[in-house]
N, C-alpha and C positions, 0 to 999 in steps of 0.2 A: 355777346361773345359766344361762339359755338362751344358745345361740350365735347371735348376731345378725350374724355376718360376712356379707358379700355372697355370695349364691349365684347365680352367673351361669348362663345357659342355654347348653347345648352345641350346640343347633341351632334353626333356625327351626321345624322340625317339633315340637320339644318345646314351643315357645311355642304353636303352633297346637293341639297336644294339650290344653293347659290351657284355651285359649279355647273350643275345640269341646266339651271335656268339661264346662265350665261351662254352655254353652248347652244341651247334651243332658242335663245334670244327672247325668252319669255319671263325672265326675272323682272319684277317691277323696278322701275328706275329708282324708287326710294330705297330699295334694298341693296343697291349697288354702292355700298359704303366703302370707306377705306379698308375696314376689316374684311368686307366681302372680297375686295380685290386680293388681299393677302391670302384669305382662306381658299379662294378659287385657284390661285397659283399653287398653293401647297397641295390641294386636292389633285390638280392636274399632275403634279410631280409624283405624288404618292400612289394615285389610283388609276391614272390614265396613261399607261405606257405608250398608247397609240398616238398621243399628242406630245409634241416637243414644244414646250412653252416659248423658248427662244425664237423658234421659227413660226409657230402657229398662233401664238397669243396676239400678235399685232392684228392679224386679219379677224380673229375672233372678237377682239374688243371693238375694232372699227365697225364690224357688222352689227354687234350688239348696240353700240351707240346710235347707229342709224335706225335700228329697229324700235328704239324707245324714243325716237323723235329728236335725237341729238345730231350734232354735226362733227365732222373731223376736219378742222381747218388750222390755220396758223395760230389761233388763239384759244381754241377749245377742243374738247374731245380727246382723241388718242394722242398720247405723248410717248414717243419711242424711247427716249433716254430714261424716263422714269420707269417705264415698263421693263426694259432690259435690266436696269439697276435693281429693281425689286426682284426680278427673277433670279439674278445673281445672289442677292441677299437671302431670299427664301431658300434657294437650293443649298447655300452654304450653311444656313441655320439647320436645315433638316439633316444634313450630313452629320452634324455633331449632336443632334437631339437624341436624348435617351428615353424620352417619354414614349409610352406605348399607346398605339392606336391613333386614328385620325383626329378625334376630338382632343386628346391630350396634346398631340403634336401642334395642332393649329392654335390651341389656347396658349401653349408655351411660346409659340411664335409671336402671338399678339402681345405677350408680356415681355418680349425680348427687345434688345437694342435696335433691331431691324424694323420694328413695327411703327415707331412714332412717325408722324407726318413730316417732321423736320429732319429725319434721318438723312435724306439726300443732301441737305444743306451742310452736313459735316464734310462732304467731299466736293460740293459744287457751290460756287457763288450763285446767288439768286439770279443775277444777270445771265450767266451762262446756262443755268438749268432751265430758265423760262424763256430762252431764246427760241426763235423760229427754227434755227438749225437743230436744237436739242429736241424740239417737238417732232420734227420731220425725220430725224435720223439719230444714230448714236453719236454722242460727243463724250470725249474723255473728261474726267473730273479735272478741275483746275485748282482745288484746294488741298486734297490729299488722295492717296490711293484708296481704292475700295477695300 
């Protein structure tokens, strides 16, 4: 069984490394973890005003996936509903976060209720969330509001 314990970042530089590696499509695939997804989203929101995650992240992730040998199809790679849901969650978390600095904010995010891998399943049934429609486009939650 995989270890899903929280893996916090040791430095703001490590967070920027993930975000910049994502944008440059140079981040090693092994480093593109669940925590890296959340950290990159937070970094984009906090430090890259030139990028609008809701608009730009889909193409950024798709291009990154292809660059590291992945695919974006009906069963793997980019997932629109998960991406947009986590952008909503990360943005809401950061709006209320009182931690100071990138490192503290990201590590607080990783310890929050938004971070667990099963967070989306509080709002979505497994069938709806992992449907082709949800992978290709935004679908509304079927269990509870975000």
